[in-house]
C-alpha positions in Angstrom: -14.7 -4.0 27.0 -12.5 -5.0 24.2 -9.1 -6.4 24.8 -6.2 -6.9 22.5 -6.6 -10.6 21.9 -10.3 -10.3 21.1 -9.6 -7.3 18.8 -7.0 -9.2 16.8 -9.2 -12.2 16.3 -12.0 -10.0 15.0 -9.5 -8.3 12.7 -8.0 -11.5 11.5 -11.4 -13.2 10.9 -13.3 -10.3 9.7 -13.4 -11.5 6.0 -14.5 -15.0 7.1 -18.3 -14.8 7.1 -18.7 -18.2 8.8 -16.4 -17.5 11.7 -18.1 -16.1 14.7 -15.9 -14.8 17.8 -17.4 -15.7 21.1 -16.0 -13.6 23.9 -16.0 -15.7 27.0 -15.0 -13.2 29.5 -18.4 -11.8 30.4 -19.6 -15.4 31.2 -16.5 -16.0 33.2 -16.8 -13.0 35.2 -20.5 -13.6 36.0 -19.8 -17.2 37.2 -16.7 -16.0 39.0 -18.9 -13.7 41.2 -20.3 -17.1 42.7 -17.4 -19.5 42.5 -13.7 -19.7 41.3 -13.5 -20.1 37.5 -9.7 -20.7 37.5 -7.5 -22.9 39.8 -5.8 -21.1 42.6 -2.4 -22.0 41.6 -2.4 -21.7 37.8 -4.3 -20.1 34.9 -6.2 -23.1 33.8 -10.1 -23.1 34.1 -11.5 -25.0 37.1 -14.5 -27.6 36.6 -16.7 -24.5 37.2 -15.1 -22.5 34.5 -15.1 -25.4 32.0 -18.9 -25.8 32.8 -19.4 -22.1 32.2 -17.7 -22.1 28.7 -19.6 -25.3 27.8 -22.8 -23.7 28.7 -21.9 -20.6 26.7 -21.0 -22.5 23.6 -24.2 -24.6 23.9 -26.2 -21.5 24.1 -24.2 -19.6 21.3 -24.4 -22.7 19.0 -27.9 -23.4 19.7 -27.3 -27.0 21.1 -29.2 -28.9 23.7 
């Protein structure tokens, strides 16, 4: 689902053809079903969350 931050990013960069908005939430939710993607005591990404974001970016940017 769309959420306000994502909507605003898309609105802000709609005229920028070289900017692609990547929504990380679906991937984070997928990984979170198996392991925690955030630390229990704050809102920062855990190592598993960082790895999920890195894998998503590699895939979307077509990197090895």
